C-alpha positions as CSV (number, residue, x, y, z in Angstrom):
1,M,-21.4,15.1,-67.1
2,T,-20.8,18.2,-64.5
3,V,-18.4,18.4,-61.6
4,D,-21.5,18.5,-59.1
5,N,-22.5,15.1,-60.3
6,W,-19.3,13.2,-60.0
7,P,-18.6,11.3,-56.5
8,K,-17.8,13.5,-53.7
9,H,-14.2,11.7,-53.2
10,I,-13.3,13.0,-56.6
11,Q,-15.2,16.4,-56.3
12,K,-12.3,17.0,-53.4
13,S,-9.5,15.7,-55.5
14,F,-10.7,18.1,-58.4
15,I,-10.7,21.1,-56.1
16,L,-7.4,20.3,-54.4
17,F,-5.6,19.4,-57.9
18,K,-6.8,22.5,-59.4
19,S,-5.3,24.7,-56.8
20,I,-2.1,23.1,-56.9
21,F,-1.7,23.0,-60.7
22,F,-2.7,26.7,-61.3
23,E,-0.1,27.3,-58.7
24,F,2.1,25.0,-60.7
25,L,1.4,27.1,-63.8
26,S,1.8,30.5,-62.7
27,F,5.0,29.5,-61.3
28,F,6.7,28.3,-64.4
29,S,6.6,30.8,-67.5
30,F,8.6,28.8,-69.9
31,R,10.5,31.9,-70.9
32,S,13.4,30.0,-71.7
33,I,11.0,28.2,-75.0
34,L,8.6,30.6,-75.7
35,P,8.9,34.4,-77.4
36,D,8.1,37.0,-75.1
37,N,4.3,37.9,-76.2
38,K,3.6,34.3,-75.7
39,V,5.1,33.5,-72.7
40,K,1.8,33.3,-70.3
41,L,-0.5,30.3,-71.3
42,T,-4.3,30.9,-72.0
43,N,-6.5,29.7,-69.5
44,S,-8.2,27.6,-72.2
45,V,-4.9,26.0,-72.8
46,K,-4.6,25.4,-68.9
47,Y,-8.4,23.9,-68.6
48,F,-7.2,21.6,-71.3
49,I,-4.0,20.5,-69.5
50,L,-6.3,20.4,-66.4
51,A,-8.9,18.0,-67.5
52,F,-6.2,15.7,-69.2
53,F,-4.6,15.1,-66.0
54,L,-7.9,15.1,-64.0
55,V,-9.2,12.0,-66.5
56,S,-6.0,10.3,-66.1
57,F,-6.5,10.3,-62.3
58,H,-10.4,9.3,-62.3
59,S,-9.3,6.6,-64.8
60,Q,-6.8,5.6,-62.4
61,A,-8.8,5.7,-59.3
62,Q,-11.6,3.4,-61.1
63,V,-8.9,0.9,-62.3
64,Q,-7.7,0.9,-58.3
65,E,-10.7,-0.6,-57.2
66,I,-9.6,-3.8,-58.9
67,T,-6.3,-4.7,-57.4
68,P,-3.7,-7.8,-58.6
69,R,-5.1,-9.7,-55.7
70,I,-8.8,-9.5,-56.8
71,K,-7.4,-10.3,-60.5
72,L,-5.4,-13.1,-59.2
73,L,-8.6,-14.7,-57.2
74,G,-11.0,-14.2,-60.0
75,E,-8.8,-16.4,-62.3
76,K,-8.4,-19.0,-59.6
77,L,-12.2,-19.1,-59.0
78,R,-12.7,-19.3,-62.9
79,N,-10.2,-22.6,-63.2
80,L,-11.6,-24.1,-60.2
81,D,-15.6,-23.7,-61.7
82,N,-14.3,-24.9,-65.2
83,R,-13.1,-28.3,-63.1
84,N,-16.3,-28.5,-60.9
85,Q,-13.9,-28.1,-58.0
86,T,-16.5,-26.6,-55.9
87,D,-15.2,-27.4,-52.4
88,S,-11.9,-25.7,-53.4
89,I,-13.9,-22.3,-54.1
90,S,-15.2,-22.7,-50.6
91,Y,-12.0,-23.1,-49.2
92,L,-10.1,-20.6,-51.2
93,I,-13.3,-17.8,-50.8
94,D,-12.8,-18.3,-46.7
95,K,-9.2,-18.6,-46.8
96,H,-9.4,-14.9,-48.4
97,L,-11.9,-13.9,-45.8
98,T,-9.5,-14.2,-43.0
99,K,-6.9,-11.8,-44.3
100,P,-6.8,-8.5,-41.9
101,D,-5.9,-6.1,-45.0
102,L,-8.8,-6.5,-46.9
103,S,-10.3,-3.1,-48.6
104,V,-14.2,-2.8,-48.5
105,Y,-14.7,-3.4,-52.2
106,E,-12.7,-6.8,-51.7
107,L,-15.1,-7.8,-49.0
108,Q,-17.9,-7.1,-51.1
109,L,-16.7,-9.1,-53.7
110,L,-15.7,-12.1,-51.6
111,H,-19.2,-12.2,-50.1
112,F,-20.8,-11.7,-53.6
113,F,-18.6,-14.9,-54.6
114,K,-19.7,-16.6,-51.5
115,A,-23.0,-16.3,-52.2
116,N,-22.6,-17.9,-55.8
117,Y,-21.0,-20.7,-54.3
118,Y,-23.8,-21.5,-52.0
119,K,-26.1,-21.1,-54.9
120,I,-24.5,-23.6,-56.9
121,I,-24.7,-26.2,-54.1
122,G,-28.1,-25.4,-53.6
123,R,-27.9,-23.5,-50.0
124,S,-30.5,-21.1,-50.7
125,S,-30.5,-19.3,-47.2
126,D,-27.0,-19.1,-46.8
127,A,-26.8,-17.3,-50.2
128,I,-29.2,-14.7,-49.4
129,I,-27.2,-14.1,-46.0
130,S,-24.1,-13.6,-47.7
131,L,-25.8,-11.4,-50.6
132,N,-27.2,-9.2,-48.2
133,K,-23.6,-8.6,-46.5
134,S,-22.6,-7.8,-50.1
135,I,-25.2,-5.2,-50.8
136,A,-24.3,-3.6,-47.4
137,L,-20.9,-2.8,-48.7
138,K,-22.0,-0.8,-51.4
139,G,-19.2,1.7,-52.4
140,E,-18.9,4.6,-55.0
141,G,-16.7,2.9,-57.7
142,R,-17.8,1.4,-60.9
143,E,-16.9,-2.5,-60.0
144,S,-18.6,-1.8,-56.6
145,L,-21.5,-0.7,-58.2
146,K,-21.5,-3.4,-60.8
147,T,-21.0,-6.1,-57.7
148,Y,-24.0,-4.6,-55.9
149,Y,-26.6,-4.6,-58.9
150,R,-25.3,-8.2,-59.8
151,S,-26.4,-9.0,-55.9
152,L,-29.6,-7.3,-55.9
153,Y,-30.1,-9.6,-59.2
154,I,-29.1,-12.9,-57.9
155,L,-31.4,-11.8,-54.6
156,S,-34.2,-11.1,-56.4
157,D,-34.2,-14.5,-58.1
158,L,-33.5,-16.3,-54.8
159,L,-36.2,-14.8,-53.2
160,F,-38.9,-15.2,-56.3
161,T,-37.7,-18.9,-56.0
162,K,-38.7,-19.1,-52.3
163,K,-42.1,-17.7,-53.1
164,D,-41.4,-14.2,-51.1
165,Y,-42.6,-12.5,-54.1
166,K,-42.9,-9.1,-52.7
167,K,-39.4,-8.9,-51.6
168,A,-38.2,-10.4,-55.0
169,F,-40.2,-7.5,-56.7
170,Y,-38.6,-4.9,-54.2
171,Y,-34.9,-5.9,-55.3
172,A,-35.5,-6.5,-58.9
173,N,-37.0,-2.9,-59.2
174,L,-33.6,-1.8,-57.6
175,C,-31.6,-2.9,-60.3
176,Q,-33.9,-3.4,-63.2
177,N,-32.3,0.2,-64.9
178,E,-28.9,-1.0,-64.4
179,I,-28.9,-4.2,-66.6
180,S,-29.1,-3.9,-70.4
181,P,-30.7,-6.4,-72.4
182,A,-27.7,-6.0,-74.7
183,D,-25.1,-7.1,-72.0
184,S,-26.9,-9.7,-70.1
185,P,-30.5,-10.5,-71.6
186,S,-31.0,-13.7,-69.4
187,N,-30.9,-11.6,-66.7
188,Y,-32.7,-8.7,-67.9
189,I,-35.6,-11.0,-68.8
190,V,-35.6,-12.9,-65.4
191,L,-35.9,-9.4,-63.7
192,H,-38.8,-8.4,-65.7
193,L,-40.6,-11.8,-65.6
194,I,-40.4,-11.3,-61.6
195,I,-41.7,-7.6,-62.0
196,G,-44.7,-8.8,-64.2
197,Y,-45.5,-11.8,-62.3
198,Y,-45.8,-9.6,-59.3
199,Y,-48.2,-7.5,-61.0
200,Y,-49.9,-11.0,-61.9
201,I,-50.4,-11.9,-58.4
202,N,-52.0,-8.3,-57.7
203,Y,-54.2,-8.7,-60.5
204,D,-52.6,-5.9,-62.0
205,H,-53.0,-7.7,-65.8
206,K,-52.1,-4.6,-67.7
207,K,-48.7,-4.1,-66.0
208,S,-48.1,-7.5,-65.9
209,M,-48.7,-7.9,-69.7
210,E,-46.5,-5.3,-70.5
211,E,-43.7,-6.5,-68.7
212,F,-44.1,-10.1,-70.0
213,L,-44.4,-8.8,-73.9
214,L,-41.2,-6.8,-73.0
215,T,-39.4,-10.1,-72.2
216,E,-41.0,-11.7,-75.2
217,R,-39.1,-9.2,-77.3
218,V,-35.5,-9.5,-75.5
219,A,-36.0,-13.1,-76.1
220,K,-36.6,-13.1,-79.7
221,K,-33.9,-11.0,-80.3
222,Y,-31.1,-12.4,-77.8
223,N,-32.6,-15.7,-76.3
224,P,-35.4,-17.3,-77.8
225,C,-35.0,-20.5,-75.5
226,K,-36.1,-18.2,-72.7
227,L,-39.7,-17.8,-74.6
228,A,-40.7,-21.0,-73.0
229,E,-41.3,-19.4,-69.9
230,V,-42.3,-16.0,-71.2
231,Y,-45.3,-17.7,-73.0
232,V,-46.5,-19.8,-70.1
233,K,-46.3,-16.3,-67.7
234,T,-48.3,-14.9,-70.9
235,A,-50.7,-18.0,-71.0
236,R,-51.8,-17.3,-67.3
237,V,-52.5,-13.3,-67.9
238,Y,-54.8,-14.3,-71.0
239,S,-56.7,-16.9,-68.8
240,R,-57.2,-14.3,-66.0
241,Q,-58.7,-12.2,-68.9
242,N,-60.8,-15.5,-70.0
243,R,-58.9,-14.9,-73.5
244,I,-58.6,-18.9,-73.5
245,E,-57.9,-19.5,-77.2
246,K,-54.9,-17.0,-76.8
247,A,-53.5,-18.8,-73.7
248,K,-53.7,-21.9,-75.6
249,K,-51.9,-20.8,-78.2
250,A,-49.4,-19.7,-75.9
251,I,-48.7,-22.3,-74.0
252,T,-48.6,-24.5,-77.3
253,E,-45.8,-22.2,-78.7
254,S,-44.2,-22.4,-75.4
255,I,-44.1,-26.7,-75.2
256,R,-42.8,-26.1,-79.1
257,V,-39.7,-23.9,-77.6
258,A,-39.2,-25.9,-74.6
259,D,-38.7,-29.0,-77.1
260,S,-36.9,-27.4,-79.4
261,C,-34.5,-26.2,-76.4
262,N,-34.4,-29.6,-74.7
263,D,-36.0,-27.5,-71.8
264,L,-37.9,-30.1,-69.7
265,E,-38.6,-28.0,-66.7
266,N,-40.6,-25.1,-68.4
267,K,-42.3,-28.0,-70.8
268,I,-43.6,-29.5,-67.2
269,N,-45.0,-25.7,-66.4
270,A,-46.6,-25.2,-69.6
271,L,-48.6,-28.3,-69.6
272,R,-49.3,-27.8,-65.9
273,T,-51.2,-24.1,-66.8
274,L,-52.9,-26.0,-69.8
275,R,-54.3,-28.5,-67.5
276,E,-55.6,-25.8,-65.1
277,I,-57.3,-23.8,-67.9
278,M,-59.0,-26.8,-69.0
279,V,-60.1,-27.7,-65.6
280,E,-61.2,-24.2,-65.2
281,Q,-63.1,-24.3,-68.6
282,G,-64.6,-27.7,-68.0
283,E,-62.5,-29.8,-70.4
284,F,-62.2,-32.8,-67.9
285,E,-61.1,-35.3,-70.3
286,A,-58.5,-33.1,-72.4
287,A,-57.4,-32.2,-68.7
288,H,-57.0,-36.1,-67.9
289,K,-55.0,-36.9,-71.2
290,T,-52.8,-33.7,-70.2
291,F,-52.5,-35.1,-67.0
292,E,-51.3,-38.5,-68.2
293,R,-48.8,-36.9,-70.2
294,L,-47.8,-34.6,-67.6
295,D,-47.3,-37.6,-65.2
296,R,-44.5,-39.1,-67.6
297,L,-43.0,-35.7,-67.9
298,V,-42.9,-35.4,-64.2
299,G,-41.6,-39.1,-63.7
300,I,-38.8,-38.0,-65.8
301,E,-38.1,-34.7,-64.3
302,D,-38.3,-36.2,-60.9
303,T,-35.3,-38.7,-62.0
304,K,-33.8,-36.1,-62.8
305,I,-34.0,-34.1,-59.7
306,R,-33.2,-37.4,-57.7
307,N,-29.9,-37.8,-59.7
308,S,-29.2,-34.2,-59.1
309,R,-29.8,-34.5,-55.1
310,I,-27.2,-37.8,-55.1
311,D,-24.7,-35.4,-57.2
312,S,-25.6,-32.4,-54.6
313,F,-24.8,-35.2,-51.8
314,E,-21.8,-36.5,-53.2
315,I,-20.5,-33.0,-53.4
316,A,-21.9,-32.4,-50.0
317,N,-19.7,-35.2,-48.8
318,K,-16.6,-33.8,-50.9
319,I,-16.9,-30.7,-49.5
320,K,-17.1,-31.7,-46.0
321,L,-14.1,-33.9,-46.6
322,K,-12.5,-31.1,-48.2
323,E,-13.2,-29.0,-45.3
324,Q,-11.7,-31.3,-42.7
325,Q,-8.6,-31.8,-44.9
326,N,-8.7,-28.0,-44.8
327,T,-9.0,-27.8,-41.0
328,Y,-6.0,-30.2,-40.6
329,L,-3.7,-28.5,-42.9
330,K,-4.9,-25.1,-41.2
331,R,-3.9,-26.7,-38.1
332,I,-0.3,-27.8,-39.2
333,N,-0.1,-24.3,-40.9
334,D,-0.6,-22.7,-37.3
335,N,1.7,-25.0,-35.9
336,K,4.4,-24.0,-38.4
337,E,3.6,-20.0,-37.8
338,E,3.8,-20.6,-34.1
339,R,7.1,-22.1,-34.4
340,L,8.0,-19.5,-36.7
341,Q,6.8,-16.9,-34.1
342,K,8.6,-18.6,-31.6
343,Q,11.8,-18.4,-33.3
344,K,11.1,-14.5,-34.5
345,V,10.8,-13.9,-30.6
346,A,13.8,-16.1,-29.8
347,L,15.8,-14.2,-32.3
348,I,14.4,-10.7,-31.3
349,A,15.1,-12.0,-27.5
350,S,18.9,-12.7,-28.9
351,L,19.1,-9.3,-30.5
352,I,18.2,-7.4,-27.5
353,G,20.4,-9.8,-25.1
354,I,23.4,-9.0,-27.5
355,T,22.5,-5.3,-27.3
356,L,22.1,-5.3,-23.9
357,L,25.4,-7.3,-23.4
358,I,27.4,-4.9,-25.4
359,I,25.9,-1.6,-23.1
360,L,26.9,-3.7,-20.3
361,L,30.0,-4.3,-21.4
362,Y,30.8,-0.9,-22.7
363,S,29.5,0.1,-18.9
364,I,31.9,-2.1,-17.5
365,V,34.8,-0.5,-19.5
366,V,33.6,3.3,-18.5
367,L,33.4,2.0,-14.8
368,T,36.4,0.3,-14.3
369,K,38.7,3.1,-12.8
370,K,35.7,4.1,-10.5
371,Q,35.4,0.5,-9.6
372,R,39.1,0.2,-8.8
373,I,38.9,3.2,-6.5
374,T,35.9,1.4,-4.7
375,N,37.7,-1.7,-4.7
376,E,40.6,-0.2,-2.7
377,T,38.3,1.8,-0.3
378,L,36.4,-1.5,0.2
379,K,39.9,-3.3,1.0
380,L,40.8,-1.1,3.6
381,Q,37.2,-0.9,5.3
382,K,37.4,-4.8,5.1
383,E,41.0,-4.9,6.7
384,Q,39.5,-2.5,9.4
385,I,36.5,-5.0,9.7
386,E,38.9,-7.9,10.3
387,V,40.7,-5.9,13.1
388,K,37.3,-5.4,14.9
389,N,36.3,-8.9,14.3
390,N,39.7,-10.1,15.7
391,D,39.2,-8.0,18.7
392,L,35.7,-9.3,19.2
393,K,36.8,-12.9,18.7
394,R,39.3,-12.2,21.4
395,L,36.6,-10.8,24.2
396,N,34.2,-13.6,23.1
397,L,37.0,-16.1,24.1
398,L,37.6,-14.2,26.9
399,H,33.6,-14.0,28.1
400,Q,33.9,-18.0,27.2
401,K,36.7,-18.2,29.5
402,I,35.3,-16.2,32.1
403,F,32.1,-18.3,32.3
404,T,34.0,-21.4,32.5
405,V,36.2,-20.2,35.4
406,I,32.8,-19.0,37.1
407,S,31.3,-22.5,36.5
408,H,34.6,-24.5,37.6
409,D,35.8,-22.6,40.2
410,F,32.8,-21.0,42.1
411,K,30.4,-23.8,41.1
412,E,32.6,-26.9,42.1
413,P,33.2,-25.5,45.7
414,I,29.4,-24.9,46.2
415,T,28.8,-28.3,45.2
416,T,31.6,-29.7,47.3
417,L,30.2,-27.7,50.3
418,K,26.7,-29.2,49.7
419,I,27.9,-32.7,49.4
420,L,29.9,-32.2,52.8
421,L,26.7,-31.1,54.4
422,E,24.8,-33.4,53.4
423,K,26.7,-36.5,55.3
424,E,25.3,-37.9,58.0
425,E,27.7,-37.4,60.6
426,I,26.7,-33.6,60.5
427,L,23.0,-34.7,59.8
428,K,23.3,-36.5,63.0
429,N,25.1,-34.1,64.7
430,E,23.1,-33.6,68.5
431,N,23.9,-30.2,69.0
432,E,21.0,-28.4,67.7
433,I,22.4,-25.2,67.3
434,V,25.3,-26.5,65.2
435,S,22.5,-28.7,62.9
436,T,20.6,-25.4,62.8
437,Y,23.7,-23.3,61.4
438,M,24.4,-26.2,59.2
439,K,20.7,-26.5,57.7
440,A,21.1,-22.7,57.3
441,I,24.2,-22.9,55.5
442,G,23.0,-25.5,53.2
443,Q,20.3,-23.7,52.3
444,Q,22.2,-20.4,51.5
445,L,24.6,-22.8,49.3
446,E,21.5,-24.2,47.5
447,Q,20.3,-20.6,46.8
448,S,23.6,-19.3,45.4
449,D,24.0,-22.5,43.5
450,A,20.6,-21.9,41.8
451,M,21.4,-18.5,41.3
452,L,24.7,-19.0,39.7
453,T,23.1,-21.9,37.2
454,S,20.4,-19.1,36.3
455,L,23.0,-16.4,35.4
456,L,25.4,-19.1,33.4
457,D,22.2,-20.2,31.5
458,W,21.8,-16.5,30.8
459,A,25.2,-16.2,29.5
460,K,24.8,-19.3,27.1
461,M,21.6,-18.3,25.9
462,E,23.5,-15.6,23.6
463,L,26.0,-17.9,22.8
464,I,23.5,-20.3,21.9
465,T,21.3,-18.5,19.6
466,A,24.5,-17.0,17.5
467,Q,26.2,-20.5,17.2
468,S,23.6,-23.4,17.2
469,G,21.1,-24.9,14.8
470,Y,18.5,-27.3,14.3
471,S,19.5,-30.9,14.3
472,E,18.1,-34.3,14.8
473,I,17.5,-35.2,18.8
474,M,17.0,-38.5,20.2
475,L,14.5,-37.2,22.6
476,H,14.2,-39.9,25.3
477,N,18.3,-39.7,25.7
478,L,18.1,-36.2,26.1
479,I,15.3,-35.9,28.7
480,S,17.1,-39.2,30.1
481,A,20.5,-37.2,30.5
482,A,18.6,-34.1,32.2
483,C,16.8,-36.3,34.6
484,K,20.6,-37.7,35.3
485,E,21.9,-34.2,35.7
486,L,19.4,-33.6,38.4
487,G,19.9,-36.8,40.1
488,H,20.7,-35.3,43.4
489,Q,17.6,-33.2,44.0
490,V,15.7,-36.2,42.9
491,K,17.3,-38.7,45.3
492,A,17.0,-36.0,48.2
493,K,13.3,-36.0,47.9
494,N,12.8,-39.6,47.0
495,I,10.8,-38.8,43.9
496,T,10.3,-41.0,41.1
497,I,10.6,-39.7,37.4
498,E,8.2,-41.7,34.9
499,L,9.6,-41.3,31.2
500,K,6.6,-42.1,29.0
501,V,8.6,-41.3,25.8
502,A,9.3,-44.1,23.2
503,K,13.1,-44.7,22.7
504,G,12.7,-44.2,19.0
505,T,11.1,-40.7,19.3
506,I,13.3,-38.2,17.1
507,I,12.4,-34.6,16.8
508,I,14.2,-31.6,15.1
509,F,15.3,-28.9,17.3
510,N,18.0,-26.9,18.6
511,S,19.7,-29.5,21.1
512,A,21.4,-26.8,23.4
513,V,18.3,-24.7,23.8
514,L,16.2,-27.6,24.7
515,S,18.9,-29.2,27.2
516,I,18.8,-26.1,29.0
517,V,14.8,-25.9,28.8
518,L,14.6,-29.5,30.1
519,R,17.0,-29.2,33.1
520,N,15.1,-25.9,34.0
521,V,11.4,-27.1,33.7
522,I,12.2,-30.5,35.4
523,N,14.2,-28.8,38.2
524,N,11.0,-26.3,38.5
525,A,8.6,-29.7,39.0
526,I,11.4,-31.5,41.5
527,K,11.4,-28.2,43.8
528,F,7.9,-27.8,44.1
529,S,7.1,-31.6,44.2
530,Y,6.6,-33.5,48.0
531,A,8.8,-36.2,49.0
532,D,7.8,-39.6,47.7
533,S,5.8,-38.3,44.9
534,T,5.9,-38.8,41.0
535,I,6.8,-36.7,38.0
536,V,5.3,-37.8,34.5
537,I,7.2,-36.9,31.4
538,E,5.4,-37.4,28.1
539,Y,5.4,-36.3,24.2
540,D,2.3,-35.9,22.4
541,H,2.3,-33.8,18.9
542,H,4.9,-31.7,19.5
543,E,4.4,-31.1,22.7
544,I,6.7,-32.2,25.7
545,I,4.7,-32.5,29.1
546,V,5.9,-32.4,32.3
547,T,3.2,-33.0,35.2
548,D,3.8,-32.8,38.9
549,S,1.7,-33.3,41.9
550,G,3.3,-30.5,44.0
551,K,2.0,-27.8,45.7
552,G,1.0,-25.8,42.3
553,I,1.6,-22.1,41.6
554,E,-0.8,-19.5,42.5
555,Q,-2.6,-17.9,39.4
556,K,-1.1,-14.2,40.2
557,K,2.7,-15.9,39.9
558,I,1.6,-17.8,36.8
559,D,0.9,-14.5,35.0
560,K,4.3,-13.0,36.1
561,L,6.1,-16.5,35.8
562,F,7.3,-15.9,31.8
563,K,7.7,-11.7,32.2
564,Q,11.2,-10.3,33.0
565,K,10.9,-10.3,36.7
566,I,12.7,-12.3,39.3
567,N,9.6,-14.2,41.4
568,P,11.3,-15.7,44.7
569,G,9.5,-18.7,45.8
570,L,10.4,-21.7,48.1
571,G,10.1,-25.3,47.2
572,T,8.6,-28.1,49.4
573,N,11.5,-28.4,51.2
574,L,12.5,-24.7,51.1
575,E,14.4,-25.1,48.2
576,S,14.9,-21.3,47.0
577,G,13.7,-20.2,43.5
578,F,14.0,-16.9,41.9
579,G,12.1,-17.6,38.7
580,I,15.1,-16.5,36.5
581,G,15.6,-19.8,34.7
582,L,11.6,-19.8,33.6
583,Y,12.0,-16.6,32.1
584,L,15.3,-17.3,30.1
585,C,13.4,-20.7,28.8
586,Q,11.0,-18.8,27.4
587,E,13.0,-16.4,25.7
588,L,15.0,-19.2,24.4
589,M,11.9,-21.0,23.1
590,L,10.5,-17.8,21.7
591,K,13.8,-17.2,19.6
592,N,13.5,-20.9,18.5
593,K,9.8,-20.7,17.2
594,G,8.5,-22.4,20.5
595,T,7.0,-21.5,23.6
596,L,6.3,-22.6,27.0
597,A,2.9,-23.0,28.9
598,V,2.0,-23.8,32.5
599,F,-1.5,-24.6,34.3
600,N,-2.2,-26.1,37.6
601,N,-3.7,-29.4,37.9
602,E,-7.4,-30.0,38.8
603,S,-6.2,-32.5,41.6
604,A,-2.4,-31.3,42.8
605,G,0.4,-30.1,41.3
606,C,0.7,-28.4,37.8
607,T,1.6,-29.1,34.5
608,F,4.5,-27.6,31.8
609,K,4.6,-27.9,28.3
610,I,7.2,-27.4,25.8
611,I,5.9,-26.7,22.7
612,L,7.8,-27.0,19.8
613,P,7.7,-25.5,16.6
614,K,5.5,-27.6,13.8
């Protein structure tokens, strides 16, 4: 065998090994062992050593195809086959097929095993599919080629059984030269019977007879029981050639061999062939007797087939039950593996956590000195901030005191003067000049009081937004308190306030903000309402609705009402108004996620809506 005939991977290994080997020999001269005149090795010795190593390498490469895992699998399958545990064979093969690290040869062999299993249980179509997969995985190694040709043989046999004679002939031709009659006589005989029968159905009687005579010689030498099948095929050719006596003689020999080997199937085939020949020759009486004999044998064969099918059904049920058990066990194993995987993840996470903790501790130790300096700096800054906060608190307290003084010391005298001016003695003064001045003074006091109230509300707004929070509010009580606070204005105009809010109504809002907004909105309604009129206050879906029947508001003023502008206006009794209060109310509502809305009524007056957040 020349190097060119070697497989390509062996040729590459040879070239690489040769170059390395000669470099190795040229480096060592063995001067310490050999005399000077025999220091250099001859080329023939070099090639001899190279060939020795290469043969060893090639043998090792061939042996490595059969891994310990394959050997172990083969032993297990043989043991299961000896015990007729076909269901366990299927489970074992499927389990190995799921392994991710299989070599190409292992996959080829597993598909071959699977095909044999399907053939045993009578699933020919599935067996053919598995054999095609095995054939597609053909490799260059000796064991892979052996599996390839065995797959071709079984595939040819199955296709012949399914009467696909053309494909069976094709695959038989591919492997006939690779199967030796001495090593596998039965396989050799089957292949040549398939080839011969294909020639027979295509009327090539010469080639057909050559194949059948070849199988006859091999069967006589290695497997005489196969002669029953061979003689039947030979008889068919003789019949086609109109050599009836030879055909009958061949069938007689077939029946004799079948009886000696207890081969009922081939005996039935021989009798069927004999009956066909008799019918063709017009020997109807003899054909009828043969038919009666054949009918008895077919009954026996049918009984065997039925029993075989029952056995196959039982095996199939056992296999199905075993598969269900295997599925259950697989689910349990998967759950165990999942738990183990989670434990691994937890362990890895723990290790990572410990590592990070060590790094963190190291960082803390390293940064301790810097942290001390930073802490001292922060401490100093904190002291400075506390000093500034104390100053701010002191200023804030001073502001509150100023507001209190303004609210009490300024507002109280104005209120007192207003009460004095409204006394009957002064109002009934007959002196028109004095009465006119008194009214003018009253209006100025009213205007000053409104301005002072708005300024105080403006100042309170910053304190409220900084200090107050949301709480539960009894809405009826809060509105009643606002109306009571404005009782003087209500009484002066003889206005009726209808409070249509249920006493148990509870809302969540800033009570201080809502109190200011209610007082301003109701005060605005009173100011622009006519004497002896009615103001209605309602609550519906987060909206407090204040409706009056006064003179309303001009549209151009409505557009500017909530803008940061002072919009002077007079009430129905010439009360002053600067629009500051409503602007402040809108600001307060917006800061608390609410808003104000206003529109004129169709009949008279206008409606204010205090819209609370939902």
